[in-house]
C-alpha positions in Angstrom: 56.4 66.5 113.9 55.2 63.1 114.9 51.7 62.3 113.8 52.5 58.6 113.7 50.7 56.6 116.4 52.5 54.1 118.6 50.6 51.3 116.9 51.7 52.5 113.4 55.3 53.0 114.6 55.4 49.5 116.0 54.0 48.1 112.7 56.6 50.1 110.7 59.4 48.9 112.9 58.2 45.2 112.9 57.8 45.3 109.1 61.3 46.7 108.7 62.8 44.0 111.0 61.0 41.3 109.0 62.0 42.8 105.7 65.8 43.2 106.2 68.2 40.4 106.9 70.8 42.2 109.1 71.6 45.3 111.0 74.4 46.6 113.2 74.8 45.4 116.8 76.9 47.1 119.5 77.4 46.7 123.3 77.1 49.9 125.2 80.4 50.9 127.0 82.4 48.2 125.3 84.6 50.5 123.2 83.9 48.3 120.2 82.5 49.3 116.9 79.0 48.1 116.1 79.1 45.0 113.9 76.9 43.5 111.3 74.6 40.7 112.6 71.8 38.7 111.2 68.8 39.1 113.5 65.8 36.9 114.1 62.8 38.9 115.3 60.0 37.5 117.5 57.2 40.1 117.2 55.1 38.4 119.9 57.7 39.1 122.6 59.5 42.1 120.8 62.8 40.2 121.2 65.7 40.0 118.8 67.8 36.8 118.6 71.3 36.4 117.3 73.5 33.4 116.7 77.2 33.9 117.1 80.3 32.2 118.5 81.3 32.1 122.2 84.8 33.2 120.9 83.6 36.6 119.6 84.5 40.0 121.1 80.7 40.6 121.1 80.0 37.8 123.5 83.0 38.7 125.7 81.7 42.3 125.9 78.2 41.0 126.7 79.4 38.9 129.6 76.4 37.8 131.7 74.4 40.8 130.4 74.8 44.3 128.9 72.8 47.0 127.3 73.0 46.8 123.5 71.9 48.9 120.5 70.8 47.4 117.2 70.2 49.6 114.1 68.6 48.8 110.8 67.8 50.6 107.6 64.7 49.6 105.7 65.2 48.2 102.2 63.2 51.1 100.9 65.8 53.5 102.3 63.0 55.5 104.0 62.9 53.8 107.4 65.7 53.9 110.0 65.5 52.4 113.5 67.8 52.2 116.6 66.7 49.8 119.3 68.0 49.2 122.7 67.7 46.6 125.4 69.5 44.1 127.5 71.7 41.6 125.6 72.4 38.3 127.2 73.3 34.7 126.4 70.5 32.3 126.3 70.3 28.5 126.8 67.0 28.2 124.9 67.7 25.2 122.7 64.2 25.2 121.2 64.7 28.9 120.1 68.0 28.0 118.6 66.5 25.1 116.7 63.7 27.4 115.5 66.0 30.0 114.0 68.9 27.6 112.9 69.6 27.7 109.2 72.1 26.6 106.6 73.6 30.1 106.7 74.2 29.8 110.5 75.6 26.3 110.0 78.2 27.6 107.6 79.9 29.6 110.4 80.4 26.5 112.7 82.6 23.5 111.9 80.4 21.0 113.6 77.1 22.6 112.5 74.3 22.8 115.1 76.3 20.6 117.5 79.3 22.9 117.6 80.1 23.7 121.3 81.0 27.3 120.3 77.5 28.3 119.3 76.1 31.1 121.4 72.5 32.3 121.3 72.0 35.9 122.3 68.7 37.5 123.1 67.7 41.1 123.2 64.3 42.0 124.5 63.5 45.5 123.2 63.1 48.2 125.8 63.0 51.2 123.5 63.2 52.0 119.8 63.6 55.2 117.9 62.1 55.2 114.5 62.5 57.7 111.7 60.6 57.5 108.4 60.8 59.8 105.4 58.5 60.5 102.6 59.1 58.5 99.4 57.6 61.2 97.3 60.4 63.3 95.7 57.9 66.1 94.8 56.9 66.5 98.5 60.6 66.5 99.5 61.4 69.2 97.0 58.5 71.3 98.0 59.4 71.1 101.7 63.0 72.0 101.0 61.9 75.0 98.8 59.5 76.2 101.6 62.2 76.0 104.2 64.6 78.0 102.1 62.0 80.8 101.7 61.4 81.2 105.4 63.8 81.4 108.3 61.1 79.9 110.6 60.4 76.9 108.4 62.2 73.6 108.5 61.5 70.8 106.0 58.8 68.4 107.2 59.7 65.2 105.3 59.0 62.5 107.7 58.2 61.2 111.2 60.2 60.5 114.3 58.7 58.3 117.0 60.2 56.7 120.2 58.6 53.5 121.2 58.8 52.3 124.8 58.3 48.6 125.0 58.4 48.5 128.8 55.3 50.6 129.1 53.4 48.6 126.4 50.0 47.3 127.3 
């Protein structure tokens, strides 16, 4: 079903990450539900960055490093992605300065100088991307064809797995 190239899949993923403001972040094996987080995406390094508090359950679950999953849904409601990679605390003050905002400041009593600020980084190892057609006529035709044949399933989109560790 996947006619989408790795290059096109990366572009679709990167466009979605740049288009939406937040997704759901969870730490593998923590027993916690995923939680909404604003992400900052660096397409040059395929790394997600998050600003949170040292006092959060998320940071406690991360410890010195953990595998995490981050999911997003495109604003067009036709693109979905689930990314995975190691999640760890970062001491990169210049990255924190780069992504700091008035929104981030509103969560911390002492603003950028608050001692509870924690910068998390998640270099992407893998991403699963699903896209669907935005054409309701194509969708309807595919569903009708599938209902007329036991061997036919609707072909209404693409599914691609992107491996960032094997990227050239």
